[in-house]
TORBAVEX-782408 format. One line per 5 residues: number of its first residue (from 1); their letters; for each residue x, y, z of N, C-alpha, C, CB. Coordinates in Angstrom, 1 decimal, decimal comma. Glycine has a CB too. Layout:
<pts>
NUM> A> X/Y/Z/X/Y/Z/X/Y/Z/X/Y/Z ~ ...
</pts>
This chain:
<pts>
1> MQIFK> 0,8/-1,2/0,0/0,1/0,0/-0,1/0,9/1,2/-0,1/-0,8/0,1/1,0 ~ 0,3/2,2/-0,8/1,2/3,4/-0,7/1,0/4,3/0,4/1,1/4,2/-1,9 ~ 1,9/5,1/0,9/1,8/5,8/2,2/1,8/7,2/1,8/3,0/5,4/3,1 ~ 0,8/7,9/2,1/0,5/9,4/1,9/0,5/10,3/3,2/-1,0/9,5/1,3 ~ 1,2/11,3/3,2/1,7/12,2/4,2/0,3/13,2/4,0/3,5/13,0/3,8
6> TNKIT> -0,2/13,2/5,2/-1,3/14,3/5,4/-0,8/15,5/6,2/-2,6/13,7/6,2 ~ 0,3/15,8/5,8/1,0/17,2/6,4/0,2/18,3/5,9/2,4/17,4/6,0 ~ 0,5/19,3/6,7/0,1/20,8/6,2/1,0/21,2/5,1/0,2/21,9/7,3 ~ 0,6/22,0/4,1/1,3/22,8/3,3/2,5/23,5/4,0/0,5/23,7/2,6 ~ 1,9/24,3/5,0/2,9/25,2/5,7/4,1/24,4/6,3/2,1/26,0/6,8
11> DVIPS> 3,9/23,2/6,5/5,0/22,2/7,1/6,0/22,1/6,1/4,4/20,7/7,5 ~ 5,8/22,2/4,8/6,6/22,0/3,9/7,3/23,2/3,1/6,0/21,3/3,0 ~ 6,2/24,2/3,1/6,8/25,5/2,6/6,9/26,4/3,7/5,8/26,2/1,4 ~ 8,1/27,1/3,9/8,3/27,9/5,1/7,5/29,1/5,2/9,7/28,2/5,2 ~ 7,0/29,6/6,2/6,1/30,7/6,5/6,9/31,9/6,1/5,6/30,8/8,0
16> GNDQP> 6,3/32,9/5,4/7,0/34,0/5,0/7,6/34,0/3,7/8,0/34,3/5,9 ~ 7,3/32,8/3,1/7,9/32,7/1,6/7,0/33,5/0,8/8,0/31,2/1,1 ~ 7,6/34,3/-0,1/6,9/35,3/-0,9/7,2/35,1/-2,4/7,2/36,7/-0,4 ~ 7,9/33,9/-2,7/8,0/33,5/-4,1/7,1/32,8/-4,7/9,1/32,9/-4,4 ~ 6,5/33,0/-5,9/5,7/32,3/-6,6/6,0/30,8/-6,7/5,6/32,9/-8,0
21> LRLFI> 5,2/29,9/-6,5/5,5/28,4/-6,6/4,7/27,9/-7,9/4,8/27,5/-5,1 ~ 5,4/27,0/-8,6/4,8/26,3/-9,9/4,0/25,1/-9,4/6,0/25,9/-11,1 ~ 2,7/25,3/-9,3/1,9/24,1/-8,7/1,0/23,6/-9,7/1,1/24,5/-7,5 ~ 0,7/22,1/-9,4/-0,5/21,5/-10,2/-1,0/20,4/-9,3/0,0/20,9/-11,8 ~ -2,0/20,2/-9,5/-3,0/19,0/-8,8/-3,1/17,9/-9,5/-4,4/19,3/-8,7
26> GIAPD> -2,6/16,8/-8,9/-2,6/15,5/-9,8/-3,0/14,2/-8,7/-1,0/15,2/-10,5 ~ -3,0/13,2/-9,6/-3,2/11,8/-8,5/-1,8/11,0/-8,8/-4,7/10,8/-8,9 ~ -1,4/10,6/-7,8/-0,1/9,6/-7,7/-0,7/8,2/-8,0/0,7/9,6/-5,9 ~ 0,4/7,5/-8,9/0,0/6,1/-9,1/0,2/5,1/-7,9/0,8/5,6/-10,2 ~ -0,5/4,2/-7,8/-0,3/3,4/-6,6/0,7/2,3/-7,2/-1,8/2,8/-6,0
31> RATQR> 1,1/1,3/-6,4/2,2/0,4/-6,8/1,9/-0,4/-7,9/2,5/-0,4/-5,6 ~ 0,8/-1,0/-7,8/0,4/-1,9/-9,0/0,3/-1,1/-10,3/-0,9/-2,5/-8,6 ~ -0,2/0,1/-10,3/0,0/0,8/-11,7/1,4/1,2/-12,0/-0,8/2,1/-11,8 ~ 2,3/1,5/-11,0/3,7/1,7/-11,4/4,3/0,6/-11,9/4,5/2,0/-10,5 ~ 4,1/-0,7/-11,3/4,5/-1,9/-12,0/4,1/-2,0/-13,5/3,9/-3,0/-11,2
36> FLDAT> 2,9/-1,7/-13,8/2,3/-1,8/-15,0/3,0/-0,9/-16,0/0,9/-1,6/-15,0 ~ 3,2/0,3/-15,5/3,8/1,5/-16,3/5,3/1,1/-16,6/3,8/3,1/-15,5 ~ 6,0/0,4/-15,5/7,4/0,1/-15,8/7,5/-1,0/-16,8/8,2/-0,4/-14,5 ~ 6,6/-1,9/-16,7/6,5/-3,1/-17,9/6,3/-2,5/-19,3/5,3/-4,1/-17,7 ~ 5,3/-1,6/-19,3/5,1/-0,9/-20,6/6,3/-0,1/-21,1/3,8/0,0/-20,5
41> CEHLE> 7,1/0,5/-20,2/8,2/1,3/-20,5/9,3/0,4/-21,1/8,6/2,1/-19,2 ~ 9,5/-0,9/-20,5/10,4/-1,8/-20,9/10,1/-2,3/-22,3/10,4/-2,8/-19,9 ~ 8,9/-2,6/-22,5/8,3/-3,2/-23,8/8,6/-2,0/-25,0/6,5/-3,5/-23,5 ~ 8,3/-0,8/-24,6/8,6/0,3/-25,5/10,0/0,6/-25,9/8,2/1,5/-24,9 ~ 10,8/0,6/-24,8/12,0/0,5/-24,9/12,8/-0,3/-26,0/12,2/0,3/-23,8
46> RQGLP> 12,3/-1,6/-25,9/12,9/-2,6/-26,9/12,5/-2,3/-28,3/12,5/-4,0/-26,6 ~ 11,6/-1,6/-28,6/11,1/-1,0/-30,0/11,8/0,1/-30,5/9,7/-0,5/-29,9 ~ 12,6/0,7/-29,6/13,3/1,9/-30,1/12,7/3,0/-30,0/13,8/1,7/-31,4 ~ 13,3/4,2/-29,5/12,7/5,5/-29,3/13,7/6,6/-29,9/12,4/5,7/-27,6 ~ 13,2/7,8/-30,1/14,3/8,8/-30,6/15,4/8,9/-29,8/13,8/10,2/-30,8
51> RSSRW> 16,6/9,5/-30,3/17,8/9,6/-29,5/17,5/10,7/-28,3/19,1/10,1/-30,4 ~ 16,7/11,5/-28,7/16,3/12,5/-27,7/15,4/12,4/-26,7/16,0/13,5/-28,2 ~ 15,1/11,0/-26,6/14,0/10,7/-25,7/14,5/10,7/-24,3/13,4/9,4/-25,9 ~ 13,7/11,0/-23,4/14,0/11,0/-21,9/12,8/10,4/-21,1/14,4/12,6/-21,4 ~ 13,1/9,3/-20,4/12,1/8,7/-19,6/11,7/9,5/-18,3/12,6/7,2/-19,2
56> VSSAN> 10,5/9,4/-18,0/10,1/10,2/-16,8/10,3/9,2/-15,8/8,7/10,8/-16,9 ~ 10,9/9,6/-14,7/11,2/8,6/-13,7/10,0/8,4/-12,8/12,3/8,9/-12,8 ~ 9,8/7,0/-12,2/8,7/6,6/-11,5/8,2/7,7/-10,2/9,1/5,2/-11,0 ~ 9,2/8,3/-9,7/8,9/9,3/-8,7/8,1/10,5/-9,2/10,2/9,7/-8,2 ~ 8,3/10,7/-10,6/7,8/11,9/-11,2/6,4/11,7/-12,0/8,9/12,6/-12,3
61> RHLTL> 6,1/10,2/-12,1/4,9/10,1/-12,7/3,5/10,5/-11,9/4,9/8,7/-13,0 ~ 2,6/11,0/-12,8/1,3/11,3/-12,1/0,3/11,5/-13,3/1,4/12,6/-11,2 ~ -0,9/11,6/-12,7/-2,2/12,1/-13,6/-2,5/13,5/-13,4/-3,5/11,2/-13,4 ~ -2,4/14,4/-14,1/-2,6/15,8/-13,8/-4,1/16,0/-14,1/-1,6/16,8/-14,7 ~ -4,8/16,6/-13,0/-6,1/17,2/-12,9/-6,2/18,7/-13,2/-6,8/17,0/-11,6
66> AFLGE> -5,4/19,4/-12,8/-5,4/20,9/-12,8/-3,9/21,3/-12,8/-6,2/21,5/-11,6 ~ -3,5/22,4/-13,7/-2,1/22,9/-13,7/-2,3/24,2/-13,4/-1,2/22,7/-14,9 ~ -2,0/24,7/-12,1/-2,2/26,0/-11,6/-1,1/27,1/-11,8/-2,4/25,8/-10,2 ~ 0,1/26,5/-12,6/0,9/27,4/-12,7/1,8/28,3/-11,7/0,4/28,0/-13,3 ~ 2,3/29,4/-12,0/2,9/30,3/-11,0/1,8/30,7/-10,0/3,5/31,5/-11,8
71> TNAEH> 1,8/30,4/-8,9/0,9/30,7/-7,7/1,6/31,5/-6,6/0,3/29,2/-7,1 ~ 1,0/32,4/-6,1/1,4/33,2/-5,0/1,3/32,3/-3,9/0,7/34,7/-4,9 ~ 2,3/32,3/-2,8/2,1/31,8/-1,6/1,0/32,0/-0,8/3,0/32,1/-1,0 ~ 0,5/33,2/-0,9/-0,8/33,7/-0,1/-1,9/32,9/-0,3/-1,3/35,2/-0,5 ~ -2,0/32,1/-1,4/-3,1/31,2/-1,8/-3,0/29,8/-1,2/-3,1/31,1/-3,4
76> LHTIE> -1,8/29,4/-0,5/-1,7/28,1/-0,2/-2,7/27,7/0,8/-0,4/27,9/0,2 ~ -3,1/28,5/1,7/-4,1/28,3/2,7/-5,4/27,8/2,2/-4,3/29,5/3,4 ~ -5,9/28,6/1,1/-7,2/28,4/0,3/-7,0/27,2/-0,5/-7,7/29,6/-0,7 ~ -5,9/27,0/-1,1/-5,6/25,6/-1,7/-5,8/24,4/-0,9/-4,1/25,5/-2,0 ~ -5,1/24,4/0,3/-5,2/23,3/1,2/-6,5/23,2/1,6/-4,5/23,4/2,3
81> HCLRQ> -7,3/24,2/2,0/-8,6/24,0/2,5/-9,6/23,4/1,3/-9,2/25,4/3,1 ~ -9,4/23,9/0,2/-10,3/23,5/-0,9/-10,1/21,9/-1,1/-10,0/24,4/-2,2 ~ -8,7/21,5/-1,1/-8,2/20,2/-1,4/-8,7/19,1/-0,5/-6,8/20,1/-1,3 ~ -8,8/19,6/0,8/-9,2/18,8/2,0/-10,6/18,6/2,0/-8,9/19,3/3,2 ~ -11,4/19,6/1,3/-12,9/19,6/1,4/-13,4/18,6/0,1/-13,6/21,1/1,3
86> IASVA> -12,6/18,8/-1,0/-12,7/17,7/-2,0/-12,4/16,4/-1,7/-11,8/18,1/-3,0 ~ -11,3/16,1/-0,9/-10,9/14,8/-0,6/-11,9/14,0/0,2/-9,6/14,8/0,1 ~ -12,4/14,9/1,2/-13,3/14,3/2,2/-14,6/13,7/1,5/-13,6/15,5/3,3 ~ -15,0/14,3/0,3/-16,3/13,8/-0,3/-16,1/13,2/-1,5/-17,2/14,8/-0,5 ~ -15,0/13,2/-2,1/-14,7/12,5/-3,4/-14,5/11,0/-3,2/-13,5/13,1/-4,1
91> PPCHG> -15,1/10,0/-3,8/-14,7/8,6/-3,4/-13,7/8,3/-4,4/-15,9/7,4/-3,5 ~ -13,1/7,2/-4,1/-12,0/6,5/-5,0/-12,6/6,0/-6,3/-11,3/5,2/-4,2 ~ -11,7/6,0/-7,2/-12,4/5,4/-8,6/-11,3/4,6/-9,2/-13,1/6,6/-9,7 ~ -11,8/4,1/-10,3/-10,8/3,2/-11,1/-10,7/4,0/-12,5/-11,5/1,6/-11,3 ~ -9,6/3,8/-13,1/-9,5/4,2/-14,5/-8,9/2,9/-15,4/-8,6/5,6/-14,5
96> EIVST> -9,3/3,1/-16,6/-8,9/2,0/-17,7/-7,6/2,7/-18,4/-10,2/1,7/-18,9 ~ -6,5/2,2/-18,5/-5,5/2,5/-19,3/-5,6/1,7/-20,5/-4,3/2,4/-18,7 ~ -5,9/2,5/-21,6/-6,3/1,7/-22,9/-5,2/1,8/-24,1/-7,8/2,4/-23,4 ~ -4,4/2,8/-24,0/-3,6/2,9/-24,9/-2,2/3,7/-24,4/-4,4/3,5/-26,1 ~ -1,0/3,4/-25,1/0,2/4,1/-25,0/0,7/4,7/-26,3/1,1/3,1/-24,5
101> HPFPK> 0,8/6,0/-26,2/0,9/6,5/-27,7/1,6/7,9/-27,6/-0,5/6,7/-28,4 ~ 2,0/8,6/-28,6/2,5/10,0/-28,7/1,3/10,8/-28,1/2,9/10,6/-30,2 ~ 1,4/11,7/-27,3/0,3/12,6/-26,8/0,7/14,0/-27,0/0,0/12,4/-25,3 ~ -0,4/14,7/-27,4/-1,8/14,3/-27,7/-2,2/13,9/-29,2/-2,8/15,5/-27,3 ~ -0,9/14,0/-29,9/-1,4/13,5/-31,3/0,1/12,9/-31,8/-2,1/14,9/-32,4
106> IRAKL> 0,2/12,4/-33,1/1,4/11,8/-33,6/2,4/12,9/-33,8/1,1/11,0/-34,9 ~ 3,6/12,7/-33,5/4,9/13,6/-33,6/4,7/14,6/-32,4/5,0/14,4/-35,1 ~ 4,0/14,3/-31,3/3,9/15,1/-30,2/5,2/14,8/-29,4/2,6/14,9/-29,4 ~ 5,6/15,8/-28,4/6,7/15,7/-27,7/6,7/14,6/-26,4/7,0/16,9/-27,2 ~ 5,3/14,2/-26,2/5,2/13,2/-25,1/4,8/11,9/-25,5/4,3/13,7/-24,0
111> LAAEL> 5,0/11,0/-24,8/4,7/9,6/-24,9/3,8/9,1/-23,5/6,1/8,8/-25,1 ~ 2,7/8,9/-23,6/1,8/8,9/-22,6/1,0/7,6/-22,6/1,0/9,9/-22,8 ~ 0,7/7,2/-21,5/-0,5/6,1/-21,4/-1,7/6,6/-21,0/-0,3/4,9/-20,4 ~ -2,7/6,6/-21,9/-3,9/7,3/-21,7/-5,1/6,5/-21,3/-4,3/8,1/-22,9 ~ -6,0/7,1/-20,3/-7,0/6,4/-19,7/-8,4/7,0/-20,5/-6,9/6,7/-18,1
116> LPNPQ> -9,3/6,1/-20,3/-10,6/6,4/-20,8/-11,1/7,4/-19,6/-11,6/4,9/-21,1 ~ -11,9/8,4/-20,2/-12,5/9,3/-19,1/-13,7/8,4/-18,4/-13,2/10,7/-19,8 ~ -14,0/8,8/-17,2/-15,2/8,3/-16,6/-16,0/9,4/-15,7/-14,8/7,0/-15,5 ~ -16,8/9,3/-15,3/-17,8/10,5/-14,8/-17,1/10,6/-13,4/-19,6/10,1/-14,6 ~ -16,5/9,7/-12,5/-16,0/10,1/-11,3/-14,8/10,9/-11,6/-15,7/8,9/-10,5
121> LTELQ> -13,9/10,5/-12,3/-12,5/11,3/-12,6/-12,8/12,5/-13,2/-11,6/10,5/-13,6 ~ -13,9/12,7/-14,2/-14,1/14,0/-14,6/-14,8/14,9/-13,6/-14,8/14,0/-15,8 ~ -15,5/14,4/-12,8/-16,2/15,2/-11,5/-15,0/15,8/-10,7/-17,3/14,1/-10,4 ~ -13,9/15,0/-10,5/-12,7/15,3/-9,6/-12,0/16,3/-10,2/-11,8/14,3/-9,3 ~ -11,8/16,4/-11,7/-11,2/17,4/-12,4/-12,0/18,5/-12,2/-11,0/17,1/-13,8
126> QQCCT> -13,1/18,6/-12,6/-14,1/19,8/-12,4/-13,8/20,4/-11,2/-15,6/19,5/-12,5 ~ -13,9/19,6/-10,0/-13,7/20,2/-8,7/-12,5/21,0/-8,5/-13,8/19,2/-7,6 ~ -11,4/20,5/-9,2/-10,1/21,2/-9,2/-10,1/22,5/-9,9/-9,0/20,4/-9,9 ~ -10,9/22,5/-11,1/-11,2/23,6/-11,9/-11,8/24,7/-10,9/-12,4/23,2/-13,0 ~ -12,8/24,3/-10,3/-13,5/25,4/-9,3/-12,5/25,7/-8,3/-14,8/24,9/-8,4
131> LMRAI> -11,5/24,9/-7,8/-10,5/25,5/-6,8/-9,6/26,6/-7,5/-9,6/24,3/-6,0 ~ -9,3/26,3/-8,7/-8,7/27,3/-9,5/-9,2/28,7/-9,5/-8,5/27,0/-10,7 ~ -10,6/28,7/-9,9/-11,4/29,8/-9,9/-11,4/30,6/-8,6/-12,6/29,4/-10,1 ~ -11,5/30,0/-7,5/-11,4/30,5/-6,2/-10,2/31,2/-5,9/-11,6/29,4/-5,5 ~ -9,2/30,9/-6,5/-7,7/31,8/-6,3/-7,7/32,7/-7,4/-6,2/30,8/-6,2
136> GKQPE> -8,7/32,9/-8,4/-8,5/33,8/-9,3/-7,7/33,3/-10,7/-7,8/34,9/-8,7 ~ -7,6/32,0/-10,9/-7,0/31,4/-12,0/-8,0/30,8/-13,0/-6,1/30,4/-11,4 ~ -7,8/30,9/-14,3/-8,8/30,4/-15,3/-8,2/29,0/-15,7/-8,9/31,3/-16,6 ~ -9,1/27,8/-15,5/-8,8/26,6/-16,1/-8,5/26,6/-17,6/-9,8/25,7/-15,8 ~ -7,7/25,5/-17,9/-7,5/25,5/-19,5/-8,8/25,0/-20,0/-6,3/24,4/-20,0
141> RKTFR> -8,9/25,4/-21,2/-10,3/25,2/-22,0/-10,2/23,9/-22,7/-10,5/26,3/-23,2 ~ -8,9/23,2/-22,9/-8,9/22,1/-23,7/-9,6/20,9/-23,1/-7,4/21,8/-24,0 ~ -10,2/19,8/-23,9/-10,6/18,7/-23,2/-9,8/17,9/-22,3/-11,0/18,0/-23,9 ~ -10,3/17,6/-21,3/-9,6/16,7/-20,3/-9,6/15,3/-20,8/-10,3/16,8/-19,0 ~ -8,1/15,0/-21,0/-7,7/13,7/-21,4/-6,9/13,0/-20,4/-7,0/13,7/-22,7
146> PHFTL> -7,1/12,2/-19,5/-6,3/11,7/-18,3/-5,6/10,8/-19,0/-7,1/11,0/-17,1 ~ -4,0/11,0/-18,4/-2,9/10,2/-18,9/-1,9/10,2/-17,7/-2,3/10,7/-20,4 ~ -0,7/9,3/-18,0/0,4/9,2/-17,4/1,5/9,5/-18,3/0,5/8,0/-16,9 ~ 2,1/10,4/-18,3/3,1/10,8/-19,2/4,5/9,8/-18,8/3,4/12,4/-19,0 ~ 5,1/9,1/-19,8/6,0/8,2/-19,7/7,5/8,5/-20,2/5,5/7,2/-20,5
151> ARSRS> 7,4/9,5/-21,2/8,8/9,9/-21,8/8,4/11,2/-22,6/9,6/8,6/-22,7 ~ 9,6/12,0/-22,8/9,5/13,2/-23,4/10,7/13,2/-24,7/9,8/14,4/-22,3 ~ 10,4/13,8/-25,7/11,5/13,9/-26,8/11,4/15,3/-27,2/11,2/12,9/-28,0 ~ 12,5/16,0/-27,4/12,4/17,4/-28,2/12,0/17,3/-29,7/13,9/18,1/-28,3 ~ 12,5/16,1/-30,2/12,0/16,0/-31,6/10,7/15,5/-31,9/12,9/15,1/-32,3
156> GFTLP> 10,1/15,0/-30,8/8,7/14,4/-31,0/8,9/13,0/-31,3/7,8/15,2/-32,2 ~ 7,7/12,3/-31,3/7,7/11,0/-31,2/6,8/10,4/-32,7/7,0/10,6/-29,8 ~ 7,6/9,7/-33,5/7,0/8,9/-34,6/6,8/7,6/-34,3/7,6/8,9/-35,9 ~ 7,8/6,9/-33,4/7,9/5,7/-32,9/7,8/5,8/-31,5/9,1/4,9/-33,3 ~ 7,2/4,7/-30,8/6,8/3,5/-31,4/5,4/3,7/-31,9/7,0/2,3/-30,4
161> QPLAT> 4,8/2,5/-32,5/3,4/2,5/-32,8/2,5/2,5/-31,6/3,2/1,3/-33,6 ~ 1,4/3,1/-31,7/0,4/3,0/-30,5/0,3/1,6/-29,9/-1,0/3,5/-31,1 ~ 0,5/1,6/-28,6/0,2/0,3/-28,1/-1,0/0,1/-27,1/1,4/-0,2/-27,4 ~ -1,8/-0,8/-27,8/-3,1/-1,0/-27,0/-2,9/-1,7/-25,7/-4,1/-1,9/-27,7 ~ -3,4/-1,4/-24,6/-3,3/-2,0/-23,3/-4,7/-2,0/-22,6/-2,3/-1,4/-22,5
166> AFTCR> -4,8/-2,8/-21,6/-5,9/-3,0/-20,8/-5,7/-3,4/-19,4/-6,6/-4,0/-21,5 ~ -5,6/-2,2/-18,6/-5,2/-2,2/-17,3/-6,1/-1,4/-16,5/-3,7/-1,8/-17,2 ~ -6,8/-1,8/-15,5/-7,6/-0,9/-14,5/-6,5/-0,6/-13,3/-9,1/-1,8/-13,9 ~ -6,5/0,8/-13,2/-5,7/1,3/-12,0/-6,8/2,0/-10,9/-4,6/2,4/-12,6 ~ -6,4/1,9/-9,8/-7,1/2,5/-8,7/-6,5/3,9/-8,4/-7,1/1,6/-7,5
171> LDNLT> -7,4/4,8/-8,5/-7,2/6,1/-8,3/-7,8/6,8/-6,9/-7,7/6,8/-9,5 ~ -6,9/6,8/-6,1/-7,4/7,0/-4,8/-6,9/8,3/-3,8/-7,0/5,6/-4,1 ~ -6,1/9,1/-4,6/-5,6/10,2/-3,7/-5,6/11,5/-4,5/-4,1/10,0/-3,1 ~ -5,4/12,6/-3,9/-5,5/13,9/-4,6/-4,1/14,6/-3,9/-7,0/14,8/-4,2 ~ -3,3/15,0/-4,8/-1,8/15,4/-4,6/-1,6/16,7/-5,1/-0,7/14,5/-5,2
176> LYHSL> -1,1/17,6/-4,3/-0,5/18,9/-4,9/1,0/19,0/-5,0/-1,0/20,1/-4,0 ~ 1,2/19,2/-6,3/2,8/19,0/-6,5/3,3/20,5/-6,8/3,2/17,9/-7,8 ~ 4,7/20,5/-6,4/5,5/21,7/-6,7/6,4/21,3/-7,8/6,3/22,3/-5,5 ~ 6,3/22,0/-8,9/7,3/21,6/-10,0/8,5/22,6/-9,8/6,5/21,8/-11,6 ~ 9,8/21,8/-9,8/11,0/22,5/-9,6/11,9/22,2/-10,7/11,6/22,1/-8,3
181> LAPGG> 12,5/23,4/-11,4/13,3/23,2/-12,6/14,7/22,6/-12,0/13,5/24,7/-13,4 ~ 15,1/21,5/-12,9/16,5/20,9/-12,5/17,1/20,8/-13,8/16,4/19,5/-11,8 ~ 18,6/20,7/-13,8/19,2/20,3/-15,0/18,8/19,2/-15,9/20,3/20,1/-14,6 ~ 18,3/18,0/-15,3/17,9/17,0/-16,1/16,3/16,9/-16,4/18,4/15,7/-15,5 ~ 15,7/18,1/-16,2/14,3/17,9/-16,3/13,4/18,5/-15,0/14,0/16,3/-16,5
186> SQYRP> 12,4/18,8/-15,3/11,7/19,1/-13,9/11,5/18,0/-12,8/10,3/19,7/-14,2 ~ 11,5/18,5/-11,5/11,2/17,5/-10,5/9,8/17,8/-9,8/12,3/17,4/-9,5 ~ 9,1/17,0/-9,6/7,8/17,2/-8,9/7,9/16,7/-7,6/6,7/16,5/-9,5 ~ 7,8/17,7/-6,7/7,7/17,4/-5,2/6,3/17,6/-4,6/8,6/18,2/-4,3 ~ 5,6/16,3/-4,0/4,4/16,5/-3,5/4,6/17,3/-2,2/3,8/15,2/-3,2
191> LLSLH> 3,5/18,1/-2,1/3,6/19,3/-0,9/2,5/18,7/-0,1/3,3/21,0/-1,3 ~ 1,4/18,1/-0,6/0,3/17,4/0,2/-0,4/16,4/-0,6/-0,9/18,5/0,6 ~ -0,6/15,2/0,1/-1,4/14,2/-0,6/-2,3/13,6/0,5/-0,6/13,2/-1,3 ~ -3,6/13,5/-0,2/-4,7/13,2/0,6/-5,4/11,9/0,1/-5,6/14,5/0,7 ~ -6,0/11,0/1,0/-6,6/9,9/0,4/-8,0/10,4/0,1/-6,6/8,6/1,2
196> LEGQP> -8,7/10,0/-0,8/-10,1/10,3/-1,1/-11,1/9,4/-0,3/-10,3/10,2/-2,6 ~ -11,7/10,0/0,4/-12,5/9,5/1,5/-14,0/9,5/1,3/-12,2/10,2/2,7 ~ -14,6/9,8/0,3/-16,0/9,8/0,0/-16,5/8,3/-0,2/-16,3/10,6/-1,2 ~ -17,6/8,0/-0,1/-18,5/6,9/-0,3/-18,9/6,7/-1,7/-19,6/7,0/0,7 ~ -18,6/5,7/-2,3/-19,0/5,5/-3,8/-20,6/5,6/-3,9/-18,6/4,1/-4,3
201> QE> -21,1/6,1/-4,8/-22,4/6,1/-5,1/-23,1/4,7/-5,3/-22,6/6,8/-6,2 ~ -24,2/4,3/-5,1/-24,8/3,0/-5,3/-25,5/3,1/-6,4/-25,5/2,5/-4,3
</pts>
């Protein structure tokens, strides 16, 4: 079982911090999903990828629900309050990983494992968009397509061919990430991870 910290954001970000934080809200994969994604990456690597490809580390894998971008630290209290409210009523759900392919289209710079949308996951994403509006941010207008990014390439992906998959993953948390720039690519630091504690609808 994956262990989630239920710390306060202020325990991670020192008080008095006045620098904007690059933030996003997502779902961290559980161990079974990580094993499936590991096996998928191993299979794809044997097929050959562009030389400029760079695998996303297992620690950085996530399913993005809402990208907040540069966010003033003064909003952290509101963000935490809203996330705790959402997690207290949203039930865990399952997602179907059905294909791994260049994302969002052929020759894109991402290689991702895409999930079928489902009502519970879409509702969770919409609640995160409501949180964004509460701190004065406008959610992206593009259609929500849930996915786990597996690799990136500056030149884009023409190979491998889309890989059909069939894996049911459990989606049971809400995690706020801090995106930190690093020489080898961005690193995603969890600031707050909460179990989804709502009761599934009958």
